[in-house]
N, C-alpha and C positions, 0 to 999 in steps of 0.2 A: 489097459494101463490102470495102475492103482496109485492114487495120490494120498499120502498120509500127512495131514497137517497137525502140527503140535497144538494141543489145547492151550498151552501157555504162550503161544506165539503172540507177539505184539505188545502193546503198551502194558506196563506194569501199573500198579496202583499209584505209585508216586509220580510217574511220568504223566499218566492220564490226568491226575489232579492238577499238575503244573500246567499242562496244555489247556485244560478247561478254564483255569483261572486266567490264563493269558488271553484266550479267545473271548472271554467275557468283557475284556477291555477294548475290543475291536472298535475302530473308528473314533475313539475318544482322543482328546487333545493331550499332547505332551506325555505320552506313555512309552516307557522304555523297558527292555529287559537287560539285566546286568549279565552280559555274556549271552551266549545262545541258551534259550530256555531249556532245550534238550539237545542231545547229539543227533539232530536230524535236519539237514539243510532244507528239505521240502517244507517242514513245519516252520522253520525260521523264516524262509522266504514268504510263506503264506501269511505269517503274522506281519511281516514287513509291508505286504500289500494292503494290510488292514490298518496301517499307520503305526504299528508297534515296532520301533527300531531297536537294534541291538547296540549297546554301548559298553565300553570297557572301563570307563572312569566317570564317577559322579560329577567331577568338576566340569564336565562338558555339557551339563544340562542346567536349565534355569530353575529357580525356586518354584515351589508349589507344583512341580511335576510329579508323576507317579512312576515308580520303578518296581518292576517285578523281579524278585530274586529267583534265579534259575533253580531247577530241581536239584542240581548238584550242590547247592548251597554256596555261601561266600564267607569271607572272614568277618570277624566281629567289627573290624574297623569300618566296613561298609555301612553297617547299621548306624554307627555313631556319626559318620560323615553325613548320612542321609538326614538324620535328626537335626544336625547343626545347620544344614542347608534347607530346612523346611520342605523336605521331599517325602511324599507319602510312600510307604512300602507295602506291597502285596507280597507276602512271603509264600513262594511256591516251593520252598525247600522240601525235598522228600522227608516225610516223618522219620524214616529210618536213619537218614543222614543227620537230621536234627538231634536224634538220640545220641549219635556219636559225638556231636558238638558238646552236648551236656556232660558226657562221660569224660572227655579229655579236659574240659574246663574244670570239672570237679577234682580230678586227679592232679591237675596242674596247680590248683590252690593248695593241695596237700603236699606239694613239692615232690611228686612222683616223677619218674622218668617215663615219658610218653613215647611209645613205639607205634608208628602208623605203618601198616602193611599195605602197600599199593604202589601205583605208578606216580612218581613225584610230579609229573607233568599234567596229570589228570585234574580237572577243575574241582572234583569232589575232594581229592586229597589236599589240594592247595587250600580249599575252604576249611577242612578239618584242622590243618596245621595253624590256621589263623585263629583258632579257639584254644590251642594248646600253648604250653610254655615255649619260650624261644629256643630252648635246647632240645626240643622234641626231635625224634629220629624218624626218617622215612626209609623203609627198606622194601624192595620189590622181589628179592630172590635170596635164598638161603646163602648163596655164595658171597653175598655182600656183607654178611654178618661178621666174618672174621676180620674185616677191615674197619669195623666200627668199634668204638669204645663205649660200652654200656656200663655205667657205674654199678659197683657191687653194694654200695652202702645205702642205696635207696630202693624203694619198691618200684616195680616196673608195671606199667599199664599198657597192654597190647590191644589195639583196635585194628579193624581191617576195612578197606574199601568195600562198599556193599556189593560190587559186581566182580570181586576178585575170585579166582579159582580156589576152591576149598582145599584141594590137595597141596597147593603151594603155600597157603596160609598155615596148614598143619605142619609142614616142614619147618617153617620159620619158628612157629611156637615151640616145637619139640627141641630145636637147637637152643633156644633161649632158656627153656625150662631145665635142660641138662646142665647149664652153666650158672644159673642164678636161682636163688631160693624164693624170694618174695615176688612172685609173678602173678599178676591179676589179668586174666584173659577174658576178652569180650569178643565173642564170635559175632561180629556185626555184618557178616555176609548176609544179604537179603535172602529170605527163604525162597522168594520168587526166583531169584537168580539160581539158587541151588536146584530148585525143581525144574527150571527151564533147561539147565545143563543136563540134568539127569534124564529128562524126557528126550532131549536131543540125542543123547547117547543111545537110548533104547531104540529110537527110530532109525538112527544111523546104522545100527546093527542089522536092521531088517531090510534095508532098501538098496537099490542099485545106484541111485543118484540122490544126493542130498543137497538141498538149496537152503542157504542161510541168508535171510534178508535183513539189511540194516545199514546204517551209515558207517562208512569206513572208520570214522573217528570214534565210534561207540565202543567202549571197552567190553561191555557184555556181549555185543555182537561178535567181536573178535574172539572172545572166549568160546562162544558157541561154535564158531568155525573151527577152532583148534580141537575141541573135544569131538566134534563130528568127524573131522578129518582122520582121527585116530581109528575110527571104526568103519568109515566109508571112504574109500580112496577117491571116488568121484564126488567130492564135496566142493561146491562153489559158493562164493560170497558175492552177493549183488546188493546194490542199493535200491533198485527199483526194477520194474518190468522191462525197461528199455535195455538193461544189461543182460537179460536172460537169453542165452543162446539155445534156441529150440532145436537146432540141428544136432545137438549132442544128445537129445532124448529119443528113445525108441518107444514104439507104441506098447511093447510088452514090458517096459521098465516098471519097477516099483519106485516111486519117487517120494522122498521125504521132504518136509518143509517146516522150517522154524524161523523165528524172527526175533531180533533184539528188543529190549524193553523200550527203546525209543522209536520203534517202527509203527507208524499208524496203521490201523486196520485197512484203510483205503489202499495203501501200498501193497499189502499182502493180497488184497482182493484183485488188484490189477495184474499181479503175477499169475494168480489162478485163472483169471479171465483170459489172459493171453494164451495160456495153455489150452483152455477150453475152446477158444475160437480159432486157433491156428491149425490148419490142416497138416497132417503128417503124410508125406508122399510115399512113405515106406509101408503103409498099413497093409493093403491087399489089392487085388485086381479091381475091386469096386471103388477103390480110392476113398474109403470111409474116413470121415473127418475126425480129428482129434476130439472135438467136442462130442461127437456121436459115440465114440468109444468110451469116453469118460462117463457120459450119461448112461450108456448101456451097463457099465460095471456098477454104477452107483444108484441105479434106478430104485432099488429097494431101501436105500438109506437117505437120510436127510442130514447134511453136514454143513458146517460153516464154510462159506465161500461158494456155495452152489447158487446157480440161477435157476429158479423153478417157476412153474406156472401155478397160480392159485386163483381162488374165486372169492371175491369180496362178499362177506356175509354180514357186515355191520359197520356202522360208524358211531363211536362213542361220543359222549358229551365233551370229552377232552380232545376231540378231533383226532382220535386214534382210529386206524382202520383195521378191522379184524379180517383175517384172510384164512380160508380153508385150504390147507395144503395137502389134504389127503393123508395127513400124518396123525399120530396120536394127540398132538397138540395143535391148536390153531396158532397162526402167526399174527404179530402185531406190528403195524407200521405207524410210527409217531409222525406228527405233522411235519417236523423238520426233515424227516427221511422220506417224505412223500414228494417233496419238490424243493428246488433250490430257492424258490420265491417264498419268503417268510409271510407274505401278505395273501397267500392263496386261500380260496374258499374250498375246503376239503370236498364238499359235495359236488363242486364243479369239476374236480379232478377225477374222482372215481364215483361209481354208483353201485349199490348193492346188486349182486348177481353178475357183475362184470368180471371177465377173466383178465388177469394182469400178470405180468412177469415181474418177479421179485428176487432180490438177492438175500441170502441167508446170512445175516450178520453175526448172530450168536444163538446158541442153543443151551438152555439151562434145564436139564432134566429134573434137578432138585426143585426148581420153582415152577416147573411145567410151562416154561415160556420159550417162544421162538421169536427173536427180534429180526425184523425184516427191513429192507430198504428198497423202495421203488426208485428213489432219486439216483442211486448208484447204477442201476441198470440203465436208466434214462441217460445217465452221463456217458456210459460206454457206447450206447447206440447213438446218442446225440453228438458225440465227438466227431463221428463221420460226417454229420451234417455241418458241423463247425468247419471241418477241414475243407469240405466241398465249397462252402460259402466263401472261405478264404481264397481258395484257388481260383474260383470263378468270379470273385469280387461281386457277389450277389448283394443286393440291397435288402437288408433285414429290417423287420419291424418288431419292436419289443417295448415293454413297459418298465420304466425306471422303478426299482423297488427299494434301493438303498442309496442314501446320499453320504458321501465321505468328504473328508477335508480336501482331497485332491481331485474329485470327480464324482461320477455316478456309476451304479452297477445295474446291469440289465440281465436278469436270469433268462437263459434260453437253452433248450435241449439239455437240461441238467447241468449246465455250466454257467458260472457267473462271468459276464462280459463287462470289463471295466472300460469306461470311456473317460479319459482324463479331461479336466476342465479346459485345457488348451485345445482339445479336439472336439469340444462340445458345441461351440457356436462361433460365428464369425464376429463376435463382439465381446466386450468386457462383461462378465457375469458377476454381479455383486452378491447375489444370494442364490445358491444352488437349489434351495427348496422349491423354486418355481418349477423344477423338473420332476418333483416327487409324484409318483403314480401317473406320470405323463407318458403317452405313447410316442415313441420317436423312431426315426429311421436312421440307419447307420450301415457302415461296411466294416468288415474285420480286416485290420491291417497288420496284425501280428499275432502269432500263436506260438506257444511253447508247450508241446505235448507232455513233456516230463513233469512239469509243474502245473499242468492244466491252466495255463495262463493265457488269457485272450484279451487283446486290446482292440477297441472299436473306434471308429472315426465318424462323427456326425458332421463336423465342420466342412469336410470336403464336399459332401452332398449339398449342403446349404450354399456353399460358394459356387458350385456348378449351377444351381438354380438361379442364384443372384446374377451370375455372369450371363446366363441365357436371357434373363429378364432385362438386363442392361442393354443387350444387343437389340432386343425387341423394342425397347423404349427409344433407343438412339435412332432407330429407323424411322420413327414417327416425328422426330424433331428436325427443325431447320432454323437457321439464323433468321431472327426477326419474328419468329412465331411466339405468340403468347400462350402460356400454359398455366394451369393451376397446380400448386404444390403445397406441401405442409412443412413448416419450419421444424427441422429435425435437431439442429444444434446451433448455438450462438457462441461465437468467439469474439475476441476483441477486435479482430480485423475483418469480420464478415459473418455470413450465415450460410448454413447448409440446408438445402431444400430437397425433400423427398419428392421426386417426380414419378411416383408409382413404380419404383424399382431401381431408379438410379439417382444418385445425389448430385444436385447442381450446386454451384457456389456463387454467391453474390458478394462482392467486396463491399466494404463499408461505404466506399465512395459511390457505389451504384445503388444505394438504398434510398436516398432522398435527394431532392434538388437543393434542400437547405443543408447547412452545416450541422452535423451531429457528432457527438463525442463517443457514443456507444450505439451498436445496433439495437440494443434493448430499448432505445428511445422510439424505435419504429415498429419492431415486431416482438413477439414472444414465442417460446417453444410450444409447438402444437397448433399454432395459428395457421389457417389456410390463407394463402396469398396468391395474387396474380403476378407472374414474372414474365420477362421477355428474354428469349435466347440471344445472347451476344456472340457466343463462339462455341464450336463443337470440336473437341479433339477425339477423333474416332480411334486413333491408335491407343491412347491412354484411357479412353472412355470417360472423358471429363467434359463437363458442360459449365460454361460461364453464363451467369444470369444478371439481369438488372431489374430494378423496380422504378427506374427513372424513365417514364414514358414521354415521347416527344410532345404530345398534346398538353402535358403538364409543365413543359419547360418554360420557366419564367423569363428566359432570355429571348424567347421568340418576339420579334418586333420591339425589342427593348429600346432602341434609339428613338422610335416613334412615341413610345409610351413615356419615356423620360429623357426629353431632349436637354442638351446642355443649357443651363441657365434657369431651368424650371425649379420650382420650390415644392418640396414634399415633406410629409411628416413620416417619421420612422421611430422604431423602438430600439434602444440600445440593448443588444443581446449579449455582448461580451466586450471586455476591455483587454488590451494588450499594452505592453510598454510603449509602443509607437503610435497608439491611437485607440479607436473603438470601432466595432462593427455594428452597423445600424441596419435593422431589417425594415425594408420599405414595402415588402409584401412577402407572403410565405414563400420560402425558398430563394429569396433574392436579398442579398446583403450588400451594403455599400461600405467602403472604407472611409472613415473620418479620421484623417491623420491628426496627430497631436498638435501640429502647427496650425490646423484649421479649426480647432475647437473654440478658441477664444481670441479676442483682440489683445488680451494680456498674455504674458508668458506663462505657459503651463508646465510645471515640473512633473506632476503626476496626474494621469488621466482621472483617477478615482476622486481627486479633490474637486473636480468640476462636474463629472458625469457619474450616474449610477446605473447599474444594469437594471433594465425594466423601465427606465425613464423614457418618455416620449418627447422628442425634440423636432424642431423644424430645421431642415437642411436644404442646401442648394446644390443641384447637380452640376459638377464641374466637368466631368468627362465620363463617357461610356465606351469601354473597350470591349466590343463583342467577342473578338478573337480570344482575348485573354480572360474573358468573363470577369471583368473588373469594373467597378463603378467608384469613382472618386467624388466625394461630396465635401461641402464646407459649411460649418456653422458660423465661422468667423466672418465670412463674406456677408451673411445676413445681418450679423451684429454691426458690421461696419456701415452697411447701408442704412440701418436703423439710426446709427449715430449721425450719419450725414444728414438724414432727414431732420433729426432733432436740432442739429446745428443750423440748418437752413431755416427751420422754424424760429430759432432764436434771433437770427439775423433779421428776418422779416419783422418780428416783433419790435426789435430795436429801431428799425427804420420808421415804423408807425409812431413810435414814441417821440422820435425826433421831429417828425412832421407836426405832431400835436403840439409840441412845445413851440 
C-alpha cells in the first residue's frame, strides 16, 4: 500500500498564526475569541479547556477583558466597540484577509461599487462586508448576477473570499467585465488555497482512494473535497481519525491524503497512525499488518507522518534533542515536543546513545531540517494506558505541572489530565498554587478519545481514606472516654475538634461551667485540648464532646458550701433589665434580682451597680436541680439599717438616764 500525503496539507500561515496567538493566552483571566478562532471544533474545544471562551457579542464581557479576533476577521464595528468598552484586542485576522479589508475600505471611500465574491454566510465574507460601503454586493455564483443591479455609472471593485474556487471566481469576473467598462479586479484568493487545490487534484488523479481531512464547516475543506471528487470517485471527507472507515481500504490501494487549512497537524497524524496500526485482514496468509506493509513500502523514504526509530546523538543548550535517523539529515526534537510536561529536565527524559521512537512532523529539504516529536508517539502509546486505567479504575500518581483558574493539570503518558477544583480535595481550596509541582494520586473518571480529553478525580480517593480513618477512630471511642484533640474550627455555636481523623463537635454550652458569649473566650484554632465523649452516632459518624468535667463542676455539694442565709462576696459579671449576675466563684453565678439590689426603688440596674464591681450578698435560695442561686443585697442593707436603728435607740436611752 502507498500513501501520498499532500505537502500543503494542514494549517496555512494565517490559521497557524491565529492558533498560536490564541494558545499564547492559555489560562489567563477574561480572554475570549470573537467567534470560533478557526473552523475546527477540536481547536475551539481545546482553547475552551484552557479558559479561552468563544463569544458572539462584546456586550457580554466585562471591561478590561481581552478579545482575540478570529482568523476570518470581523467588521470594523467590533474594533470600535472594543475600544469604547476598554477591551484589549489581539488581532489574529489572517494578513490576506486584512488586505481585503483595506481594499474595500479604500474603494468605498472612493464611492466605487464593491462586489464581494463568496459565500454570504461565511464569517470571512461577513467581516469583509463590514469594511465596505452599505450598498456592497455579495455574489457566490455567476447565475446570481442577472438578478443583481450593478450600477453602470460607477467604478466596480471586485474582491474574493480567500478560500474560494478560482474557476468560479473567474466566471463571475468575466461576466461583469463583458457588461461593464470600469472594473478593478483583485484576485484575493490565497495562493496557499490555490496550491492546496491544485495539489489535491494532482494526487486525486493518481490514487484509488482520496481522504480529505477537515471540519465540515470549513470552506476550503469543502472545496478540496469537491475538486478531489472530480478526479477520484472514492473521495471521502472526514473531520478526524474516528470517522475513517478502514474497511473501505485494501492493502494494495494507492491512498491520497490532504487536509483543509484549519486542520491541525495532530489530526492528520492521528489518521496516518490509525492506518499504520490497524491490521488489514485481507493482506495474505501470514496476516501481515497494515503497519508492516506501510513500513515495507516506505523503508527507503523518510516522510511526514512516519513513526521511526532514531538514536539520540546530542542535547543542545536550548534543550533540543538531536536524533540520528539514518537519513541524510539529523532530526531535532524541541523541548515542548519531547514531553507534555513543560517543567521536565531534558537530560532525565533521554540520554545520548538511547534508541527512541519519534514521529516525523516536518521535512524541509531546503533548510536541511527534520522536525520530530516524541510527545506525539508517547501520546499514541500512552492513550492505551489511559484507557486501561479508566476501565480498571487504577489509582494513578502524577505531578501537577500547570495551575489553571478551574483546576490543575497532570501530564501523564503524553496526555494532559485535568482535575477540576471541585474534584481536587474534600475541602475549600483558596489558593491552588499549593498543588504546584506536588505529587498527587487520582483516578480517571472521564475520557473523550476524539478530543484527547481526560478528567481525573482526587477527591474520591481522599474521601475514601477519610471514611476508613473515621471508622477506625470510631471503634476506639466510647461514651465517657476522655481524648485529646485539636481545635479545627470555631463557630458561634460551638467548636469542631479533630480527633485524629474524625471531627467531634462540642456545643458552646459544653465548653465551660461558667457563662460565655463566644467559644473564642475558651479556645483558639490549633489549640490541643482534652475533651470527653458525650454521644456517638455510628450511622452518621458524628461525635458529641464536652469540656465540662464532673470534678470541675462547681455545683457539686453546692448546698453545703453556700447554705441559705450565708453571706458571700461576688463580682458583678453582667447586668440585664431584670437584675444582675454575680460570680461567687469561677463557673458559678448567682442571680441578684432588681428588687433585691437596694432598699430604695431601682429603675435601672446600671444606676446602682457596675460590671466588675465586688459586692456582698446574702444567699436566699439554692436550686440544685435548676442550677440556680438567688441572692439579695437588699437583705444585707436592711439588716445594716436595723442595726443602726437599734444603736440609735440604745444611745437615746443612755442619754435619758444620764439626764
